C-alpha positions in Angstrom: -12.3 -5.3 -26.1 -14.0 -7.2 -28.9 -12.2 -9.8 -31.1 -13.6 -10.7 -34.4 -11.9 -13.9 -35.7 -12.9 -16.9 -37.8 -16.5 -15.7 -38.1 -17.0 -15.3 -34.3 -16.9 -12.5 -31.9 -15.4 -12.7 -28.4 -15.7 -10.1 -25.7 -12.7 -9.6 -23.5 -12.7 -7.6 -20.3 -10.1 -4.9 -20.0 -8.1 -2.7 -22.4 -6.0 -3.4 -25.5 -2.8 -3.9 -23.5 -4.5 -6.6 -21.3 -5.9 -8.3 -24.4 -2.5 -8.4 -26.0 -1.0 -9.8 -22.8 -3.6 -12.5 -22.6 -3.0 -13.4 -26.3 0.7 -13.6 -25.7 0.1 -16.0 -22.8 -2.2 -18.1 -24.9 0.3 -18.3 -27.7 3.1 -19.3 -25.4 0.9 -22.0 -23.8 -0.2 -23.3 -27.2 3.3 -23.4 -28.5 4.4 -25.3 -25.3 1.5 -27.7 -25.7 2.4 -28.4 -29.3 6.0 -29.0 -28.5 5.1 -31.4 -25.7 2.7 -33.3 -28.0 5.3 -33.5 -30.8 7.9 -34.8 -28.3 5.4 -37.3 -26.9 4.4 -38.5 -30.3 8.0 -38.9 -31.4 8.9 -40.9 -28.3 6.0 -43.3 -28.4 5.9 -46.2 -30.9 2.6 -47.8 -29.9 -0.8 -46.2 -29.6 -1.8 -45.0 -26.2 -5.4 -45.0 -25.3 -6.9 -43.2 -22.3 -8.0 -46.6 -20.9 -4.6 -48.2 -21.1 -2.0 -48.1 -18.3 0.2 -45.9 -20.5 -2.7 -43.6 -21.2 -3.5 -43.1 -17.5 0.2 -42.5 -16.8 0.4 -40.0 -19.7 -2.8 -38.2 -18.5 -1.4 -38.0 -14.9 1.9 -36.7 -16.2 0.1 -34.0 -18.3 -2.0 -33.1 -15.3 1.1 -32.8 -13.1 2.8 -30.6 -15.8 -0.3 -28.4 -15.9 -0.3 -28.0 -12.1 3.4 -27.2 -12.2 2.9 -24.7 -15.0 0.0 -23.0 -13.1 2.2 -22.9 -9.9 5.0 -21.3 -11.9 2.7 -18.7 -13.5 0.5 -18.0 -10.5 3.0 -18.3 -7.7 4.2 -14.7 -7.7 0.6 -13.4 -7.9 -0.5 -15.6 -5.0 2.3 -14.1 -2.9 1.1 -10.6 -3.9 -2.5 -11.6 -2.9 -1.3 -12.9 0.5 0.8 -9.7 1.1 -2.1 -7.5 0.2 -4.5 -9.4 2.4 -2.1 -9.0 5.4 -1.8 -5.3 4.7 -5.5 -4.9 4.3 -6.1 -6.7 7.6 -3.6 -4.4 9.4 -5.0 -1.3 7.8 -8.6 -2.3 8.6 -7.7 -2.7 12.2 -5.9 0.6 12.3 -8.9 2.3 10.6 -11.3 0.8 13.2 -9.0 2.0 16.0 -9.0 5.5 14.5 -12.7 5.5 14.1 -13.3 4.5 17.7 -10.8 7.2 18.8 -12.6 9.8 16.6 -16.0 9.2 18.2 -14.6 10.1 21.6 -16.0 13.6 22.5 -12.8 14.5 24.4 -10.9 14.4 21.1 -13.0 17.3 19.7 -11.8 19.6 22.5 -8.2 18.9 21.5 -7.8 20.8 18.2 -4.4 19.4 17.3 -5.3 15.9 18.3 -8.5 16.0 16.2 -6.5 17.4 13.2 -3.8 14.7 13.6 -6.4 11.9 13.9 -8.2 13.2 10.8 -5.0 13.2 8.8 -4.1 9.8 10.0 -7.5 8.5 9.1 -7.3 9.9 5.6 -3.9 8.4 5.1 -5.1 5.0 6.4 -8.0 5.1 3.9 -5.7 6.0 1.0 -3.3 3.1 1.8 -6.2 0.8 2.3 -7.6 1.6 -1.2 -4.1 1.1 -2.7 -3.8 -2.3 -1.1 -7.3 -3.3 -2.3 -6.3 -2.3 -5.8 -3.1 -4.4 -5.5 -5.1 -7.3 -4.3 -7.7 -7.0 -7.1 -4.9 -6.7 -9.7 -3.2 -9.9 -8.5 -6.5 -11.7 -8.4 -7.2 -10.7 -12.0 -3.8 -11.9 -13.1 -4.5 -15.3 -11.4 -7.8 -15.5 -13.2 -6.1 -14.7 -16.6 -3.6 -17.4 -16.1 -6.3 -19.9 -15.1 -8.4 -18.9 -18.1 -5.4 -19.3 -20.5 -4.6 -22.7 -19.0 -8.2 -23.9 -19.5 -8.0 -23.1 -23.2 -4.9 -25.2 -23.4 
């Protein structure tokens, strides 16, 4: 996806729906940042410099808010990543067990056993691919949130 805006061109990975979702996140984060800045400006009478005690406190508070915002936005995706990693680990082990079973020459003499092992192996591979896709999707969402927060 290419965005032409203000005389510059930006390349975005993904399709139009993903681009629009990213833009919505960016707009919401920008609006939140503006509201926080306006509230902070209205509540402070004296100038705060980064070197002053108040400036350091403000910077730390903003950093803490940013971490909390990241946690809120990324938390559900991190859970999905952990769940996918657990499932992938289980399925990889199951696939290895099936592969070691399928190299046994005695299995070839058992037609039903061979057919069942083959079906189970194919099913395991399909499930493994789905969980890899879920993991990848969750990782991409985390990266999107991180990228949107960096622009903030």
